PLY file of the C-alpha trace (Angstrom):
ply
format ascii 1.0
element vertex 105
property float x
property float y
property float z
element edge 104
property int vertex1
property int vertex2
end_header
-4.26 80.96 -64.30
-2.59 84.24 -61.91
-2.12 83.51 -58.28
-5.59 84.46 -56.44
-2.89 85.70 -53.39
-0.15 87.72 -55.82
-3.38 89.42 -58.12
-4.75 90.69 -54.87
-1.35 91.69 -53.05
-1.33 93.71 -56.27
-4.07 95.16 -56.74
-4.08 96.57 -52.35
-1.15 97.76 -53.35
-2.47 99.51 -56.77
-5.18 100.46 -54.68
-3.32 101.78 -51.84
-2.52 106.04 -51.13
1.20 106.63 -50.80
1.56 106.21 -47.08
0.56 102.69 -47.10
2.84 101.73 -49.36
5.13 103.41 -47.12
3.81 101.49 -44.24
4.12 98.49 -46.97
7.91 99.01 -47.42
8.97 99.40 -43.67
6.82 95.77 -43.31
8.75 94.12 -46.43
11.97 96.24 -45.30
11.52 94.18 -41.12
10.51 90.97 -42.45
14.14 91.39 -44.31
15.67 92.21 -41.27
14.03 89.55 -39.27
15.03 86.83 -42.18
18.57 88.20 -42.28
17.87 88.55 -45.95
20.88 91.84 -46.46
20.36 91.93 -50.49
16.02 92.64 -50.59
16.94 95.25 -47.04
18.90 96.81 -48.64
16.43 97.20 -52.21
14.04 98.04 -50.01
15.36 101.00 -48.03
16.67 101.97 -51.84
13.48 102.21 -52.60
12.91 104.33 -49.55
15.52 106.58 -50.92
14.34 106.64 -54.04
10.81 107.73 -52.59
11.66 110.58 -50.68
10.80 114.29 -51.50
13.52 117.29 -50.49
11.09 119.62 -50.63
10.36 118.41 -47.24
13.41 118.84 -44.32
12.65 115.85 -42.66
13.25 114.02 -46.08
17.00 114.91 -45.22
17.23 112.99 -42.18
15.33 109.55 -43.20
18.15 109.34 -46.89
20.29 109.70 -43.53
18.79 106.93 -41.29
18.13 104.47 -44.40
21.79 104.80 -45.59
22.74 103.69 -42.05
20.47 100.96 -42.24
21.54 99.82 -45.38
25.05 100.38 -43.38
24.07 97.83 -40.62
22.46 95.82 -42.60
25.29 95.15 -44.74
27.31 94.47 -41.51
24.47 92.15 -40.34
23.02 94.45 -37.36
19.70 93.34 -37.86
18.19 93.30 -34.11
19.17 97.35 -34.53
17.67 98.05 -37.70
13.95 97.11 -36.74
15.00 98.38 -33.20
14.96 102.17 -35.69
12.54 101.07 -38.58
9.64 99.78 -36.42
8.51 103.12 -33.99
8.97 104.99 -37.35
6.68 102.37 -39.44
3.59 102.71 -36.08
4.00 106.59 -36.65
3.68 106.44 -40.54
0.50 103.87 -40.38
-0.73 105.98 -37.81
-0.34 109.11 -40.04
-2.05 106.80 -42.96
-4.59 106.57 -40.78
-5.29 109.36 -39.74
-5.12 111.21 -42.48
-6.27 109.18 -45.38
-5.12 110.89 -48.59
-6.52 109.42 -52.13
-4.55 107.54 -54.79
-2.75 110.27 -57.12
-3.23 112.80 -54.58
0 1
1 2
2 3
3 4
4 5
5 6
6 7
7 8
8 9
9 10
10 11
11 12
12 13
13 14
14 15
15 16
16 17
17 18
18 19
19 20
20 21
21 22
22 23
23 24
24 25
25 26
26 27
27 28
28 29
29 30
30 31
31 32
32 33
33 34
34 35
35 36
36 37
37 38
38 39
39 40
40 41
41 42
42 43
43 44
44 45
45 46
46 47
47 48
48 49
49 50
50 51
51 52
52 53
53 54
54 55
55 56
56 57
57 58
58 59
59 60
60 61
61 62
62 63
63 64
64 65
65 66
66 67
67 68
68 69
69 70
70 71
71 72
72 73
73 74
74 75
75 76
76 77
77 78
78 79
79 80
80 81
81 82
82 83
83 84
84 85
85 86
86 87
87 88
88 89
89 90
90 91
91 92
92 93
93 94
94 95
95 96
96 97
97 98
98 99
99 100
100 101
101 102
102 103
103 104
């Protein structure tokens, strides 16, 4: 039998809006920075990069920021990563709560 907690997490992600998934990725990146898990942190940042839609101007800025965070991670500068990602995470959460989008939109 599957772990009920894992099944709940999977269902939560499957039913989440794209904005909520971005918030979850930020949460995971910040957690990885606290654990100083360079590999996991860079994987999450790569996922954020892959999810960028370059039809929007801000995507180029986020791309540069995520790449910079990857470089900081390689150097072990985890506190600076948190200082950059935490305010962005909060902004994404506020946007997700203010403008909820149905799954598939």
